[in-house]
MIDOSE-1310 file (N, C-alpha, C; in nm, 2 decimals, decimal comma, always signed):
residues 78
mnhl	+10,57/+8,85/+7,15/+10,45/+8,77/+7,13/+10,37/+8,83/+7,02; +10,40/+8,78/+6,90/+10,33/+8,84/+6,78/+10,18/+8,79/+6,77; +10,14/+8,70/+6,84/+10,00/+8,65/+6,83/+9,90/+8,73/+6,92; +9,95/+8,82/+7,00/+9,86/+8,90/+7,08/+9,82/+9,03/+7,00
ppdf	+9,69/+9,07/+7,01/+9,65/+9,19/+6,94/+9,73/+9,31/+6,99; +9,75/+9,41/+6,90/+9,83/+9,53/+6,94/+9,78/+9,60/+7,06; +9,65/+9,59/+7,09/+9,59/+9,67/+7,21/+9,56/+9,57/+7,32; +9,64/+9,46/+7,33/+9,61/+9,36/+7,43/+9,63/+9,42/+7,57
aeql	+9,73/+9,50/+7,60/+9,75/+9,56/+7,73/+9,63/+9,65/+7,77; +9,58/+9,72/+7,68/+9,47/+9,81/+7,71/+9,34/+9,72/+7,73; +9,32/+9,62/+7,66/+9,21/+9,53/+7,68/+9,22/+9,46/+7,82; +9,34/+9,42/+7,86/+9,36/+9,36/+7,99/+9,34/+9,46/+8,10
arvi	+9,38/+9,58/+8,08/+9,37/+9,68/+8,18/+9,22/+9,71/+8,21; +9,14/+9,70/+8,11/+8,99/+9,73/+8,13/+8,92/+9,63/+8,22; +8,98/+9,51/+8,23/+8,91/+9,41/+8,32/+8,98/+9,39/+8,46; +9,08/+9,47/+8,48/+9,15/+9,46/+8,61/+9,11/+9,59/+8,70
epse	+9,10/+9,56/+8,83/+9,07/+9,67/+8,92/+9,17/+9,78/+8,89; +9,13/+9,91/+8,86/+9,23/+10,01/+8,83/+9,34/+10,04/+8,93; +9,31/+10,03/+9,05/+9,41/+10,06/+9,16/+9,51/+9,95/+9,18; +9,48/+9,84/+9,11/+9,56/+9,72/+9,13/+9,64/+9,67/+9,01
heaa	+9,66/+9,76/+8,91/+9,73/+9,72/+8,78/+9,87/+9,67/+8,81; +9,95/+9,74/+8,89/+10,09/+9,70/+8,91/+10,09/+9,56/+8,98; +10,01/+9,54/+9,08/+10,01/+9,41/+9,15/+9,96/+9,30/+9,06; +9,86/+9,33/+8,98/+9,81/+9,23/+8,89/+9,91/+9,20/+8,79
arii	+9,99/+9,29/+8,74/+10,10/+9,26/+8,64/+10,20/+9,17/+8,70; +10,23/+9,18/+8,83/+10,33/+9,09/+8,89/+10,27/+8,95/+8,90; +10,14/+8,94/+8,93/+10,08/+8,80/+8,94/+10,07/+8,74/+8,80; +10,03/+8,82/+8,70/+10,03/+8,77/+8,56/+10,17/+8,73/+8,51
qaaa	+10,27/+8,80/+8,55/+10,40/+8,76/+8,52/+10,44/+8,63/+8,58; +10,40/+8,61/+8,70/+10,43/+8,48/+8,77/+10,35/+8,37/+8,70; +10,23/+8,40/+8,66/+10,15/+8,29/+8,59/+10,22/+8,26/+8,46; +10,28/+8,35/+8,39/+10,35/+8,33/+8,26/+10,47/+8,23/+8,28
aldd	+10,52/+8,23/+8,40/+10,63/+8,14/+8,42/+10,59/+7,99/+8,46; +10,46/+7,97/+8,47/+10,41/+7,83/+8,50/+10,44/+7,74/+8,38; +10,43/+7,61/+8,41/+10,44/+7,52/+8,30/+10,31/+7,53/+8,21; +10,30/+7,47/+8,10/+10,19/+7,48/+8,01/+10,05/+7,45/+8,08
eglr	+10,05/+7,35/+8,15/+9,92/+7,31/+8,22/+9,88/+7,42/+8,32; +9,98/+7,46/+8,40/+9,95/+7,57/+8,50/+9,90/+7,70/+8,44; +9,97/+7,74/+8,33/+9,93/+7,86/+8,26/+9,79/+7,84/+8,20; +9,76/+7,73/+8,14/+9,63/+7,70/+8,08/+9,52/+7,71/+8,19
tfld	+9,55/+7,66/+8,31/+9,46/+7,66/+8,42/+9,43/+7,81/+8,46; +9,54/+7,88/+8,48/+9,53/+8,02/+8,52/+9,44/+8,10/+8,41; +9,47/+8,08/+8,29/+9,40/+8,16/+8,18/+9,25/+8,11/+8,18; +9,23/+7,98/+8,20/+9,09/+7,93/+8,20/+9,01/+8,00/+8,32
lfad	+9,07/+8,00/+8,43/+9,01/+8,06/+8,55/+8,98/+8,21/+8,53; +9,08/+8,28/+8,48/+9,07/+8,42/+8,45/+8,96/+8,45/+8,35; +8,96/+8,38/+8,24/+8,86/+8,40/+8,13/+8,72/+8,37/+8,19; +8,71/+8,26/+8,26/+8,58/+8,23/+8,32/+8,53/+8,34/+8,41
rvrr	+8,62/+8,39/+8,49/+8,58/+8,50/+8,58/+8,53/+8,63/+8,50; +8,60/+8,66/+8,40/+8,57/+8,78/+8,31/+8,43/+8,75/+8,25; +8,41/+8,63/+8,20/+8,28/+8,60/+8,14/+8,16/+8,61/+8,25; +8,19/+8,57/+8,37/+8,08/+8,56/+8,47/+8,04/+8,70/+8,53
saap	+8,13/+8,80/+8,53/+8,10/+8,92/+8,59/+8,17/+9,04/+8,52; +8,10/+9,15/+8,51/+8,15/+9,27/+8,45/+8,24/+9,35/+8,55; +8,23/+9,31/+8,68/+8,31/+9,38/+8,78/+8,46/+9,36/+8,75; +8,54/+9,46/+8,79/+8,69/+9,44/+8,76/+8,74/+9,33/+8,84
vtta	+8,84/+9,26/+8,79/+8,91/+9,15/+8,85/+9,00/+9,20/+8,95; +9,01/+9,15/+9,07/+9,10/+9,20/+9,18/+9,22/+9,11/+9,18; +9,32/+9,17/+9,25/+9,45/+9,09/+9,27/+9,42/+8,97/+9,36; +9,33/+8,98/+9,45/+9,30/+8,87/+9,54/+9,25/+8,75/+9,45
elqd	+9,16/+8,78/+9,35/+9,12/+8,68/+9,26/+9,23/+8,62/+9,18; +9,31/+8,71/+9,12/+9,42/+8,66/+9,04/+9,52/+8,58/+9,13; +9,54/+8,61/+9,25/+9,63/+8,53/+9,34/+9,57/+8,40/+9,36; +9,43/+8,39/+9,38/+9,37/+8,26/+9,39/+9,38/+8,18/+9,27
flsa	+9,37/+8,24/+9,15/+9,39/+8,17/+9,03/+9,53/+8,11/+9,02; +9,63/+8,19/+9,06/+9,77/+8,15/+9,05/+9,79/+8,04/+9,14; +9,74/+8,05/+9,27/+9,75/+7,94/+9,36/+9,69/+7,81/+9,31; +9,57/+7,82/+9,26/+9,50/+7,70/+9,20/+9,58/+7,64/+9,09
srns	+9,64/+7,73/+9,01/+9,71/+7,68/+8,89/+9,84/+7,61/+8,93; +9,90/+7,66/+9,04/+10,02/+7,59/+9,09/+9,99/+7,45/+9,14; +9,87/+7,44/+9,20/+9,83/+7,32/+9,26/+9,76/+7,22/+9,17; +9,73/+7,27/+9,05/+9,65/+7,18/+8,96/+9,74/+7,09/+8,88
rrrp	+9,70/+6,97/+8,87/+9,76/+6,87/+8,78/+9,66/+6,80/+8,71; +9,65/+6,83/+8,58/+9,55/+6,76/+8,50/+9,59/+6,62/+8,46; +9,50/+6,53/+8,45/+9,53/+6,39/+8,41/+9,56/+6,40/+8,26; +9,65/+6,31/+8,21/+9,68/+6,31/+8,07/+9,55/+6,28/+7,99
ga	+9,53/+6,36/+7,89/+9,41/+6,34/+7,81/+9,29/+6,42/+7,86; +9,30/+6,48/+7,97/+9,19/+6,55/+8,03/+9,17/+6,69/+7,97
C-alpha cells in the first residue's frame, strides 16, 4: 500500500488502547476484507471516533464499527 505514510502503523498504534493492539489488528484486518462501502463506513466511524475523543479506541468500539459496517448499505448516490 504505497499511499500510506511510512509511519502509519505507529500513528494507528497511538490511537488504539495499548493492551488491545493485537485484537485491534484482527478487527482492522477483517474490516479491510469488507466491500468498498463497508470499508468506507468502518473508516468513517473510526475517524469520527478519533476526532471526538482523545481517549484510546477500544476493541469493543472497533467491533461495533465492524458490525455496523457489515450491516450498512448505502443508497446509490448517498
